C-alpha positions in Angstrom: 0.0 0.0 0.0 1.2 3.3 -1.0 1.2 6.3 1.6 -0.6 9.3 0.2 1.5 11.7 2.4 4.7 11.1 0.1 5.3 13.8 -2.5 5.2 11.3 -5.6 2.2 9.4 -4.4 0.3 12.9 -3.7 1.2 14.5 -7.0 0.1 11.1 -9.0 -3.2 11.2 -7.3 -3.6 14.9 -8.2 -2.8 14.2 -11.9 -5.1 11.2 -12.1 -8.1 13.3 -11.1 -7.1 16.2 -13.2 -7.0 13.9 -16.2 -10.4 12.2 -15.8 -12.7 12.9 -18.8 -15.7 15.3 -18.4 -18.9 13.8 -17.3 -21.3 13.1 -20.1 -23.7 15.8 -21.1 -27.3 15.2 -21.7 -28.5 15.2 -25.2 -32.0 15.6 -26.6 -33.5 15.3 -30.1 -36.5 17.6 -30.9 -38.3 19.6 -33.5 -37.7 23.4 -33.9 -40.8 25.4 -33.1 -39.5 29.0 -33.2 -36.5 30.6 -34.6 -37.5 34.2 -34.4 -34.9 35.2 -31.9 -31.3 36.0 -32.8 -29.0 33.2 -32.3 -31.8 31.2 -30.4 -34.3 28.6 -31.1 -36.9 26.9 -29.4 -37.3 23.1 -29.5 -40.0 20.8 -28.7 -39.0 17.3 -27.3 -41.7 14.7 -27.1 -41.5 11.7 -25.1 -44.0 8.7 -24.3 -45.0 8.0 -20.7 -46.9 5.0 -19.7 -50.1 5.5 -17.6 -50.0 3.6 -14.3 -53.7 2.9 -14.2 -54.7 2.2 -17.8 -51.3 1.1 -19.2 -51.6 3.4 -22.1 -48.8 5.4 -23.5 -49.4 9.1 -23.4 -47.3 11.8 -25.4 -46.0 14.5 -23.3 -43.7 17.4 -24.8 -41.4 20.0 -23.2 -39.9 23.1 -24.7 -36.2 24.1 -24.4 -34.4 27.2 -25.7 -31.1 26.6 -27.3 -28.2 28.6 -28.8 -27.8 28.6 -32.5 -24.6 30.3 -33.3 -25.1 30.6 -37.1 -28.9 30.9 -37.3 -29.0 27.9 -39.6 -32.2 26.4 -38.1 -35.8 26.7 -39.6 -39.1 25.9 -38.2 -39.8 22.2 -38.5 -36.1 21.0 -38.5 -35.2 18.0 -36.5 -32.2 18.9 -34.3 -29.8 17.5 -31.7 -29.0 19.7 -28.7 -26.5 19.1 -25.8 -26.4 20.5 -22.2 -24.0 23.4 -21.6 -23.4 26.1 -19.1 -26.2 28.8 -18.7 -25.9 31.2 -21.6 -28.9 33.3 -20.5 -31.9 33.2 -18.1 -33.5 30.5 -20.1 -30.8 29.2 -22.4 -28.6 26.2 -21.0 -28.6 24.1 -24.2 -26.6 24.4 -27.3 -27.3 23.2 -31.0 -25.1 20.3 -32.0 -26.4 19.4 -35.5 -29.4 19.7 -37.8 -30.5 15.9 -38.3 -33.2 16.5 -40.9 -34.3 19.7 -42.7 -38.0 20.6 -42.9 -39.6 19.9 -46.1 
């Protein structure tokens, strides 16, 4: 067993914690609902939830605001967003890619 009080063991322990990869960020896929803001889009993400009593699947949706740096998205596009640091009061998601363009 190594003693962490020795200088070599302590420095090795610090470097191993510093080199650990960043935690996985949440990703969501949704449809663009609004792009009227500058460098911002609103995305609607749908999920299916099973009802406890009737065992029936119900669609529920939630809106997220995301940062779109190049203003590339249009209404109806299917996009992937990823969690990021808070960019404003409501924006803490960032656009990663446009999966499918609206027809």
